[in-house]
C-alpha positions in Angstrom: 11.4 12.2 36.8 12.9 8.7 36.8 12.6 7.0 33.5 13.8 3.5 32.5 14.6 3.0 28.9 15.2 -0.4 27.2 17.0 -0.5 23.9 19.0 2.5 25.1 22.0 1.7 22.8 19.8 1.9 19.6 19.3 4.8 17.3 16.2 6.1 19.1 17.3 5.0 22.5 20.5 6.9 22.4 18.8 10.1 21.4 16.0 9.7 23.9 18.5 9.1 26.8 20.4 12.2 25.8 17.3 14.4 25.7 15.9 13.1 29.0 19.1 13.6 30.8 19.5 17.1 29.3 16.2 18.1 30.8 17.2 16.8 34.2 15.5 13.4 34.3 17.2 10.4 36.0 17.6 7.7 33.3 18.1 4.0 33.9 19.2 2.1 30.8 18.0 -1.4 30.4 20.3 -3.0 27.9 22.5 -6.0 27.3 25.6 -5.7 29.5 28.0 -5.6 26.6 26.4 -2.6 25.0 28.2 0.8 25.2 27.3 3.1 28.1 26.0 6.5 26.8 27.2 9.4 28.9 27.5 7.5 32.1 23.9 6.3 32.2 23.5 3.5 34.7 23.2 0.1 33.0 21.0 -2.7 34.2 21.5 -5.8 32.1 18.4 -7.5 30.7 20.3 -10.7 31.0 19.8 -10.4 34.8 16.0 -10.0 35.1 16.0 -9.8 38.9 18.5 -6.9 38.9 16.6 -4.8 36.5 13.2 -5.6 38.0 14.6 -4.2 41.3 16.1 -1.2 39.5 12.9 0.0 37.9 10.8 -0.3 41.0 9.5 3.2 41.7 10.3 4.7 38.3 7.8 7.1 36.9 7.9 5.8 33.3 9.2 2.9 31.3 10.1 3.3 27.6 10.5 -0.1 26.0 12.4 0.2 22.7 14.4 -3.0 22.5 14.1 -5.2 19.3 16.3 -6.8 16.8 17.0 -4.8 13.6 14.6 -5.7 10.7 16.7 -4.5 7.8 20.3 -5.5 8.4 20.2 -9.0 7.2 18.3 -10.9 4.5 15.2 -12.6 6.1 15.4 -16.3 6.7 13.8 -18.5 9.3 16.3 -17.5 12.0 16.1 -13.8 11.3 12.3 -13.9 11.3 12.4 -15.7 14.6 14.8 -13.1 16.1 12.6 -10.2 14.9 9.5 -11.8 16.4 11.0 -13.0 19.7 13.0 -9.8 20.5 9.7 -7.9 20.3 7.0 -10.2 21.4 8.8 -12.4 24.0 10.9 -9.4 25.1 7.8 -7.3 25.8 6.3 -10.2 27.6 9.4 -10.2 29.9 9.0 -6.5 30.5 5.4 -6.8 31.4 6.2 -9.7 33.7 8.7 -7.5 35.5 6.1 -4.7 35.9 3.7 -7.1 37.6 6.3 -7.8 40.2 7.0 -4.2 41.2 5.9 -2.7 44.5 5.5 0.7 42.9 4.9 0.3 39.1 5.3 3.2 36.7 2.4 5.4 35.7 3.1 4.8 32.0 4.6 2.3 29.7 5.6 3.6 26.3 6.2 0.6 24.1 7.8 0.8 20.7 5.6 -0.4 17.9 5.6 0.2 14.1 3.4 1.3 11.3 4.1 -2.2 9.9 0.9 -2.9 11.8 -1.1 -1.6 8.8 0.5 -3.7 6.1 0.6 -2.7 2.5 -2.5 -0.4 2.0 -1.9 1.5 -1.3 -3.3 5.0 -1.2 -5.6 4.4 1.8 -5.2 7.1 4.5 -4.3 5.3 7.8 -5.0 6.5 11.3 -4.9 4.9 14.7 -8.5 3.7 14.1 -7.5 1.7 11.0 -7.4 -2.1 11.1 -4.4 -4.3 11.1 -3.0 -5.4 7.7 -1.5 -8.6 6.4 2.1 -9.9 6.1 4.9 -10.9 8.4 5.5 -7.5 10.0 1.8 -6.9 10.6 1.6 -10.2 12.4 4.6 -9.3 14.5 3.2 -5.9 15.5 -0.2 -7.3 16.4 1.3 -9.8 18.8 3.8 -7.3 20.1 1.1 -4.8 20.9 -1.0 -7.4 22.5 1.8 -8.3 24.9 2.3 -4.6 25.8 -1.4 -4.0 26.5 -1.2 -6.7 29.2 0.6 -4.1 31.3 -2.8 -2.3 31.8 -3.3 -4.6 34.7 -0.7 -2.7 36.7 0.2 0.5 34.7 -2.1 3.5 34.3 -1.4 4.1 30.6 0.1 2.0 27.8 1.2 4.0 24.8 1.9 2.0 21.6 4.3 4.1 19.7 3.8 3.1 16.0 6.9 4.5 14.5 7.3 5.2 10.8 10.5 5.8 8.8 12.9 7.6 11.1 15.2 10.1 9.4 18.5 10.5 11.2 22.1 11.4 10.2 23.7 8.3 11.7 21.3 5.5 11.4 18.1 4.2 9.9 17.2 4.3 6.2 19.6 7.2 5.4 22.6 5.1 6.4 22.5 3.3 3.0 20.5 5.8 1.0 22.4 9.0 1.7 25.8 7.8 0.3 24.1 6.7 -2.9 22.2 10.0 -3.1 25.4 12.0 -2.8 26.8 10.1 -5.8 23.7 10.8 -7.8 22.7 7.1 -7.7 19.5 7.3 -5.7 16.1 6.8 -7.3 12.6 5.5 -6.8 12.2 1.9 -5.5 10.1 0.0 -8.0 7.4 2.2 -9.5 7.9 4.8 -6.8 4.2 5.4 -6.3 4.2 3.7 -2.8 3.7 6.0 0.2 6.3 6.5 2.8 5.5 8.0 6.3 8.8 9.5 7.6 9.6 11.3 10.9 12.8 13.1 11.9 14.7 11.6 14.9 14.1 14.9 16.7 10.3 14.6 16.3 10.4 10.9 17.2 12.1 11.6 20.5 9.9 14.7 21.2 6.8 12.6 20.6 8.0 9.9 23.0 8.7 12.5 25.7 5.2 14.0 24.9 3.7 10.6 25.4 5.4 10.3 28.8 4.4 13.8 29.9 0.7 13.9 28.7 -2.2 11.6 29.1 -1.9 9.8 25.7 -3.0 6.2 25.8 -3.2 3.4 23.3 -1.9 3.4 19.7 -0.1 6.6 18.6 1.3 7.0 15.1 4.8 8.5 15.4 5.1 9.8 11.8 5.3 13.3 10.4 2.3 15.0 8.9 3.7 14.8 5.4 3.4 11.3 4.0 4.9 11.2 0.5 5.3 8.9 -2.4 8.7 7.2 -2.6 9.5 8.9 -5.9 8.9 12.3 -4.3 10.9 11.4 -1.2 14.0 10.6 -3.2 13.5 13.7 -5.4 13.5 15.8 -2.2 16.6 14.0 -1.0 18.3 14.7 -4.3 17.5 18.4 -3.9 18.9 18.5 -0.4 22.2 17.0 -1.5 22.2 18.8 -4.8 22.3 15.7 -6.9 19.9 14.1 -9.4 17.7 11.3 -8.0 16.1 9.7 -11.0 17.7 6.3 -11.4 14.9 3.8 -10.5 15.7 0.5 -8.7 13.4 -2.1 -10.3 11.3 -4.2 -8.0 12.8 -7.5 -9.4 16.3 -6.3 -8.5 15.3 -5.5 -4.9 13.6 -8.9 -4.6 16.7 -10.7 -5.8 19.0 -8.7 -3.5 16.8 -8.7 -0.4 14.4 -11.6 -1.0 10.9 -11.0 -2.2 9.2 -10.9 1.2 11.7 -8.4 2.7 11.7 -6.2 -0.4 7.9 -6.1 -0.4 7.5 -5.3 3.3 10.3 -2.8 3.7 10.8 -1.0 0.4 7.9 -1.6 -1.8 5.1 -1.4 0.8 2.8 1.6 0.7 1.7 3.1 4.0 0.0 6.5 4.0 -0.1 7.1 7.7 -1.3 10.2 9.5 -0.4 11.3 13.1 -4.0 11.9 14.1 -3.6 11.3 17.8 -0.5 13.3 18.1 -2.1 16.2 16.3 -5.2 16.1 18.4 -3.1 16.2 21.6 -1.5 19.5 20.6 1.9 18.2 19.5 3.7 20.6 17.2 6.3 19.1 14.8 9.8 20.6 14.6 10.1 19.2 11.1 6.6 19.1 9.6 7.6 18.4 6.0 9.8 15.8 4.4 12.1 18.6 3.1 12.6 19.9 6.7 13.2 16.5 8.1 15.7 15.6 5.4 17.5 19.0 5.6 18.0 18.5 9.3 19.3 14.9 9.0 21.7 15.8 6.1 22.9 19.3 7.1 22.5 19.5 10.9 21.8 16.3 12.8 21.9 17.9 16.3 19.3 17.2 18.9 19.2 20.8 20.1 15.7 21.2 18.7 14.6 18.1 20.7 15.1 19.9 24.0 11.9 19.7 26.0 
């Protein structure tokens, strides 16, 4: 199978490229030309639209993962604009390219996020749930709308609504794990807000599952074990054999990150279930938060992602 992957230098992209190549697929990486080349994967710079439009003509699948990080810098007007444009305008560019192909792919798997649902308290959220409110929810709604325009030329469009990805070398654990190992981790705010994590292994396996099966439309890429924040950090503490009881008050987070960023990234409550994945027969390698955290902290290999 020939698969084109945008955002191939990111956390999920690197892992996906590795797994696809390991199973024998030909992978074309669509990235900025100055990004590192993983394991000799051919690069087609997104700065040269004509070149990568030509490169992906005839591929079997396109996985579009590109997007500016949402948690690296304090949000201001410029950062919000970058977050929005890199997803909405970037996806518009991809779909424009697909329309120009002589032989378009049979499936587009487009990254999305559970930010779609906004802050929903204890409500159980499935792919049938409505969109929420807030900056990230607005971004995701517009992002998905652009991706769905590809239905004009592509047989299936999968909207991969990803939750909190647990990985040894990126994502939320990059900052949280060092604190946990020092015994300084604790609940964010009151700690009652729900988190919906997924291991990087299961994230990649779910994307490959979306390529290989007949999944279509929104798919929640989260594990089947949503937990409250206080329980998540307690499990992390057990995994690293350190206490995890020092709370970080909401006002402190709002001062450090800004109130909007703190509310939408750390204090938001999203109790999301992987209903579509479950119904499609997908079996999680790490079905519990403890299993996912244990893998990320103690193992971190992608062996289990082999498909």
